[in-house]
C-alpha positions as CSV (number, residue, x, y, z in Angstrom):
1,M,-24.2,6.6,-14.3
2,D,-21.8,7.8,-17.0
3,I,-18.5,9.5,-16.0
4,D,-19.6,13.0,-17.1
5,R,-22.6,12.9,-14.7
6,R,-20.3,11.6,-11.9
7,L,-17.9,14.4,-12.5
8,V,-20.6,17.0,-12.5
9,L,-22.1,15.6,-9.3
10,R,-18.7,15.5,-7.6
11,R,-17.8,19.1,-8.5
12,V,-21.2,20.4,-7.4
13,L,-20.9,18.7,-4.0
14,Q,-17.3,19.7,-3.5
15,A,-18.1,23.3,-4.3
16,T,-20.7,23.5,-1.6
17,T,-18.0,22.7,1.0
18,A,-15.0,24.5,-0.5
19,G,-12.3,25.1,2.1
20,A,-14.0,22.9,4.6
21,L,-12.5,19.8,6.2
22,V,-15.8,18.3,7.3
23,A,-16.9,15.4,5.1
24,L,-19.9,15.6,2.8
25,P,-22.8,13.5,4.2
26,A,-23.3,10.2,2.6
27,L,-26.5,9.7,0.5
28,G,-28.3,7.4,2.9
29,R,-26.9,6.3,6.2
30,P,-25.4,8.9,8.6
31,R,-21.7,9.0,8.7
32,P,-19.3,9.6,11.6
33,V,-17.3,12.9,11.9
34,T,-14.2,13.2,9.8
35,H,-10.9,14.9,10.8
36,P,-7.7,15.8,8.9
37,V,-4.4,14.0,9.5
38,A,-0.9,14.6,8.1
39,H,0.0,11.0,7.6
40,E,-1.4,7.5,8.1
41,Q,-0.1,5.4,11.0
42,P,0.8,1.8,10.1
43,A,-1.9,-0.7,11.0
44,V,-1.0,-3.5,13.3
45,V,-2.2,-6.6,11.5
46,A,-2.0,-10.0,13.3
47,A,-3.2,-13.4,12.4
48,P,-7.0,-13.5,13.0
49,A,-7.8,-14.9,16.5
50,R,-11.3,-15.8,15.4
51,P,-12.0,-18.7,13.1
52,V,-12.1,-17.7,9.5
53,P,-15.3,-18.7,7.5
54,P,-14.6,-21.0,4.5
55,E,-13.8,-19.3,1.2
56,P,-16.9,-19.3,-1.0
57,P,-16.8,-20.8,-4.5
58,I,-15.1,-18.2,-6.7
59,V,-14.7,-18.4,-10.5
60,P,-11.0,-17.7,-11.2
61,R,-9.9,-14.9,-13.5
62,S,-8.4,-17.5,-15.9
63,D,-11.9,-18.9,-16.6
64,W,-13.1,-15.7,-18.2
65,Q,-9.9,-13.9,-19.3
66,T,-6.1,-14.2,-19.2
67,P,-5.0,-11.2,-17.3
68,P,-3.1,-8.5,-19.3
69,D,0.6,-8.0,-18.8
70,L,0.6,-5.9,-15.7
71,P,3.5,-3.6,-14.8
72,S,3.1,-4.6,-11.1
73,I,0.5,-5.9,-8.7
74,Q,0.1,-4.0,-5.5
75,Y,-0.6,-5.8,-2.3
76,D,-1.7,-4.3,1.0
77,R,-1.3,-5.3,4.6
78,A,-4.9,-6.3,5.2
79,V,-8.5,-5.9,4.1
80,R,-10.5,-3.9,6.6
81,A,-13.6,-2.8,4.7
82,A,-15.6,-3.7,1.6
83,F,-17.0,-1.2,-0.9
84,V,-20.0,-2.4,-2.8
85,H,-20.7,-1.3,-6.3
86,H,-23.0,-2.0,-9.2
87,T,-21.8,-2.2,-12.8
88,E,-24.9,-0.6,-14.4
89,N,-25.3,-3.3,-17.0
90,P,-28.9,-4.4,-17.9
91,N,-30.3,-6.9,-15.5
92,T,-31.7,-9.3,-18.1
93,Y,-28.4,-11.1,-19.0
94,R,-28.2,-14.9,-19.0
95,A,-25.5,-16.8,-17.1
96,K,-23.7,-17.6,-20.3
97,D,-23.4,-13.9,-21.1
98,V,-21.4,-13.1,-18.0
99,P,-17.9,-13.8,-19.3
100,D,-18.5,-11.4,-22.2
101,I,-19.8,-8.8,-19.7
102,L,-16.7,-9.2,-17.6
103,R,-14.5,-8.8,-20.6
104,A,-16.4,-5.7,-21.7
105,I,-16.0,-4.1,-18.3
106,C,-12.3,-4.9,-18.3
107,R,-11.8,-3.3,-21.7
108,D,-13.6,-0.2,-20.5
109,H,-11.3,0.1,-17.5
110,L,-8.2,-0.5,-19.6
111,E,-9.0,1.4,-22.8
112,N,-11.3,4.2,-21.6
113,R,-10.1,4.8,-18.1
114,G,-6.5,4.0,-18.6
115,W,-6.2,1.6,-15.7
116,D,-3.8,-1.4,-15.8
117,D,-6.6,-4.0,-15.1
118,I,-10.2,-4.3,-14.2
119,G,-10.9,-2.1,-11.1
120,Y,-13.1,-4.4,-9.0
121,N,-11.5,-7.2,-6.9
122,F,-14.6,-9.4,-7.3
123,L,-17.9,-9.3,-9.2
124,V,-21.2,-11.1,-8.4
125,D,-23.7,-12.0,-11.1
126,R,-27.5,-12.0,-10.5
127,F,-27.4,-15.8,-10.1
128,G,-25.0,-15.6,-7.1
129,T,-21.8,-16.6,-8.9
130,I,-18.7,-14.8,-7.6
131,Y,-15.9,-14.0,-10.1
132,E,-12.4,-13.0,-9.5
133,G,-11.8,-9.6,-11.0
134,R,-8.5,-7.8,-10.6
135,A,-5.6,-10.1,-10.9
136,G,-3.2,-10.9,-8.1
137,G,-4.7,-13.7,-6.1
138,I,-8.1,-14.5,-4.8
139,D,-6.8,-14.9,-1.2
140,R,-4.4,-12.0,-1.3
141,P,-5.1,-8.3,-0.3
142,V,-4.8,-6.9,-3.8
143,V,-5.1,-3.2,-4.1
144,G,-7.9,-2.4,-6.6
145,A,-9.1,0.6,-8.5
146,H,-12.7,0.6,-7.4
147,T,-13.1,3.6,-5.0
148,V,-11.1,6.7,-5.6
149,G,-9.1,7.7,-2.5
150,F,-9.9,4.5,-0.7
151,N,-8.5,1.6,-2.6
152,R,-6.0,0.8,0.2
153,E,-6.9,-1.9,2.8
154,T,-10.3,-2.4,1.1
155,V,-11.9,-4.8,-1.3
156,G,-14.2,-3.7,-4.2
157,I,-17.2,-6.0,-4.9
158,A,-19.4,-5.2,-7.8
159,A,-22.9,-6.6,-8.5
160,I,-23.3,-7.1,-12.2
161,G,-26.5,-5.1,-13.1
162,T,-28.3,-1.9,-12.3
163,Y,-29.8,-1.6,-8.9
164,S,-31.4,1.9,-8.9
165,T,-34.7,2.7,-7.3
166,G,-37.3,0.1,-7.9
167,A,-34.9,-2.6,-9.0
168,E,-35.1,-5.9,-7.1
169,V,-31.8,-7.2,-5.6
170,P,-31.9,-11.0,-6.2
171,E,-31.5,-13.1,-3.1
172,P,-28.5,-14.9,-4.6
173,V,-26.6,-11.6,-4.8
174,V,-27.3,-10.9,-1.1
175,T,-26.2,-14.4,-0.2
176,A,-23.0,-14.4,-2.3
177,M,-21.9,-11.0,-1.1
178,A,-22.4,-11.9,2.5
179,G,-20.4,-15.1,2.2
180,L,-17.6,-13.3,0.3
181,I,-17.4,-10.4,2.8
182,A,-17.5,-12.7,5.8
183,W,-14.5,-14.7,4.4
184,K,-12.5,-11.7,3.1
185,L,-12.8,-9.6,6.2
186,G,-12.6,-12.6,8.5
187,S,-9.2,-13.5,7.0
188,Y,-7.8,-10.4,8.7
189,G,-9.8,-10.7,11.9
190,N,-12.2,-7.9,11.0
191,D,-15.9,-7.8,11.8
192,P,-18.6,-6.9,9.2
193,H,-20.3,-4.9,11.9
194,G,-17.2,-3.0,12.7
195,Q,-16.1,0.5,11.7
196,Y,-12.6,1.2,10.5
197,E,-10.7,4.4,9.9
198,L,-9.2,4.9,6.5
199,T,-7.1,7.7,5.0
200,S,-8.1,9.4,1.7
201,T,-5.4,9.3,-0.9
202,S,-7.2,11.6,-3.3
203,S,-9.2,14.9,-3.2
204,D,-11.3,13.5,-6.0
205,S,-13.0,11.4,-3.4
206,R,-15.6,12.8,-1.0
207,F,-12.8,13.7,1.4
208,P,-9.7,15.8,0.9
209,V,-6.4,14.0,0.5
210,S,-4.9,12.9,3.9
211,T,-8.3,13.1,5.6
212,R,-9.1,10.2,7.8
213,H,-12.7,9.0,7.9
214,V,-14.5,6.2,9.8
215,F,-16.4,3.8,7.4
216,N,-18.7,1.0,8.1
217,A,-16.9,-2.3,7.3
218,V,-19.5,-2.8,4.6
219,S,-20.0,0.5,2.8
220,G,-21.4,1.6,-0.6
221,H,-19.3,3.3,-3.2
222,R,-21.3,6.5,-2.6
223,D,-20.0,6.6,1.0
224,A,-16.5,7.5,-0.3
225,F,-17.2,9.0,-3.8
226,C,-19.8,11.4,-5.2
227,T,-21.9,8.9,-7.1
228,L,-25.2,7.2,-6.8
229,C,-23.5,3.8,-7.0
230,P,-24.4,1.1,-5.9
231,G,-27.9,2.3,-6.6
232,E,-30.7,2.9,-4.1
233,S,-31.9,-0.7,-4.0
234,L,-28.6,-2.3,-3.5
235,Y,-27.5,0.3,-1.0
236,A,-30.7,-0.3,1.0
237,V,-29.8,-4.0,1.5
238,L,-26.2,-3.4,2.7
239,P,-27.4,-3.7,6.4
240,Q,-28.9,-7.1,5.5
241,I,-25.7,-8.2,3.8
242,T,-23.7,-7.0,6.8
243,D,-25.9,-8.9,9.2
244,R,-25.6,-12.1,7.2
245,A,-21.8,-11.8,6.9
246,A,-21.6,-11.3,10.6
247,A,-23.8,-14.4,11.2
248,I,-21.5,-16.4,9.0
249,Q,-18.5,-15.4,11.0
250,Q,-20.3,-16.2,14.3
251,A,-21.3,-19.6,13.0
252,A,-17.7,-20.3,12.1
253,A,-16.6,-19.3,15.6
254,A,-19.3,-21.5,17.2
255,A,-18.3,-24.5,15.2
256,A,-14.6,-24.1,16.0
257,P,-12.9,-25.7,19.1
258,A,-12.9,-23.4,22.1
259,A,-9.0,-23.4,22.0
260,T,-9.1,-21.0,19.2
261,G,-9.3,-18.2,21.7
262,P,-11.4,-15.0,22.0
263,A,-12.5,-13.1,19.0
264,A,-10.3,-10.2,17.8
265,G,-11.6,-6.7,17.8
266,P,-11.5,-4.3,14.9
267,T,-8.0,-3.4,13.6
268,R,-7.5,0.4,13.9
269,A,-5.1,2.7,12.1
């Protein structure tokens, strides 16, 4: 969806709830109740008590582009939730086309949107290959620019392609996203089936600034922003991705020595 349509959709939906502090309903799954808050309490982040699944194969940023000179890279305390996107590129690309697609997305984010780097932390092509997006370190909690109002303590993962109604989500995309989410959330002791409270930093999101909202650990872009992203088809398989990510974490726990201790519960703000 181009930015003009997103702006129109956002303003129309915000107008219907002008003056209200109750969140707009997400376009799909029911969302928990939202409440306002004056400030965000620091999250207590400890080393994960549960075994962390192995890091999946990830193509580093240096393989497709040298990162631009960045004024600074922002790091967070943890990653508690993943926001899933689609890039709205045609779905017929070849594997050898992907580096050019990534560079084009990065140019758009830099030149047209005025950001200092590509917004997504990771991107997944239709063949299941995972690419490092925003610079700062694959295994670090890098603050992205993928979900207005909710870039803190989250990771943005974009499927390269368009997954609107009727589009088939390739099995390799589901598998790759599940493995990435299991590892990234697991690195901070967080459960793909969990729900985590995040604080809006922008009223351009679905929720007024300083409003806290409870998100599924695996959510779609539309859950936080007035958009149809990541498309009806990809949004519909988020529960499947979540289940697979949780199963990967459970398998890692089962394979680890019993001395690793009990699994940690969700980290709360």
